[in-house]
C-alpha positions as CSV (number, residue, x, y, z in Angstrom):
1,M,129.3,130.1,104.4
2,K,129.3,126.5,105.2
3,L,126.0,124.8,104.3
4,R,125.8,121.3,102.8
5,P,122.3,120.4,101.5
6,L,121.0,116.9,102.4
7,Q,119.8,114.2,100.0
8,D,118.7,115.6,96.6
9,R,118.5,119.3,97.7
10,V,120.3,122.1,96.0
11,L,121.5,125.5,97.3
12,I,121.0,128.3,94.7
13,R,122.0,132.0,94.6
14,L,119.2,133.9,92.9
15,I,120.2,135.9,89.8
16,E,118.2,139.2,89.6
17,Q,116.6,140.0,86.2
18,V,117.4,143.2,84.4
19,S,115.5,146.1,85.8
20,K,115.3,147.9,82.5
21,T,113.3,146.9,79.3
22,P,115.0,146.9,75.9
23,G,113.1,150.1,75.2
24,G,114.8,151.8,78.2
25,I,111.9,151.8,80.6
26,I,113.0,151.2,84.2
27,I,111.0,148.6,86.1
28,P,110.4,149.5,89.8
29,D,111.1,146.9,92.4
30,T,107.4,146.5,93.2
31,A,106.6,145.5,89.6
32,K,109.5,143.0,89.2
33,E,108.7,139.3,89.0
34,K,110.3,136.8,91.3
35,P,113.6,135.5,89.9
36,V,113.5,132.2,88.1
37,E,117.2,131.8,87.4
38,G,120.0,131.0,89.7
39,E,123.5,129.7,90.2
40,V,124.1,126.4,92.0
41,L,126.3,126.9,95.1
42,A,126.1,123.5,96.7
43,I,124.5,120.1,96.1
44,G,123.6,117.2,98.3
45,P,124.9,113.7,97.8
46,G,121.8,112.5,96.0
47,A,118.6,110.6,96.7
48,R,118.4,106.9,97.5
49,D,116.3,104.6,95.4
50,E,114.1,101.8,96.7
51,R,117.1,99.4,97.0
52,G,119.1,102.0,99.0
53,A,121.5,102.8,96.2
54,L,122.6,106.4,96.0
55,C,121.5,108.2,92.8
56,P,123.8,111.2,92.1
57,L,122.3,114.6,91.0
58,D,122.4,115.8,87.4
59,V,123.3,119.4,88.4
60,K,126.7,120.5,89.6
61,V,128.1,123.5,91.4
62,G,128.4,126.5,89.1
63,D,125.5,125.5,86.8
64,R,123.0,128.2,85.9
65,V,119.5,126.8,86.3
66,L,115.9,127.7,85.7
67,F,113.2,126.8,88.2
68,G,109.5,127.5,88.8
69,K,108.5,130.9,90.4
70,W,107.2,129.3,93.6
71,S,109.7,126.5,93.9
72,G,112.0,126.0,96.9
73,T,112.4,127.7,100.2
74,E,114.0,131.1,100.6
75,V,116.7,131.4,103.3
76,K,119.1,134.1,104.4
77,I,122.6,133.0,105.1
78,D,125.4,135.5,106.0
79,G,123.1,138.3,104.8
80,E,122.6,136.7,101.4
81,E,119.2,135.7,100.0
82,L,119.5,132.0,98.8
83,M,117.1,129.2,97.8
84,I,117.1,125.6,98.8
85,M,115.1,123.3,96.6
86,K,114.9,119.7,95.5
87,E,116.5,118.8,92.2
88,T,113.1,117.9,90.8
89,D,112.0,121.5,91.2
90,I,114.7,122.6,88.7
91,L,113.3,122.9,85.2
92,G,116.6,122.9,83.3
93,I,120.3,123.9,83.1
94,L,121.2,126.9,80.9
95,A,124.0,126.5,78.4
96,Q,126.8,129.0,78.8
97,G,125.8,131.1,75.7
98,A,122.1,131.1,76.7
99,A,122.9,132.2,80.2
100,K,124.9,135.2,78.9
101,K,122.1,136.1,76.5
102,L,119.4,136.0,79.2
103,A,121.5,138.2,81.5
104,A,121.9,140.9,78.8
């Protein structure tokens, strides 16, 4: 896959939430919430300020990020469901330990 986002946009692979509760109850697909966590696959060069200077992005490829439920645009590239969104739609970057804890 070769896609390079423009300006301050970010390409994100969605990370599906666990389909089973801690008590062992399996959550059906129809009751699952939309994913709000993902892994950054590609980033644009950054936005330009009012003077035309390039402002680099705070996120980098490989970061695990949290974003709003209705943020971004869903796209399908090479059969894979991905999201493209502006960096301002990203709420935060998960630390490595926190990302592993959320996945479990």
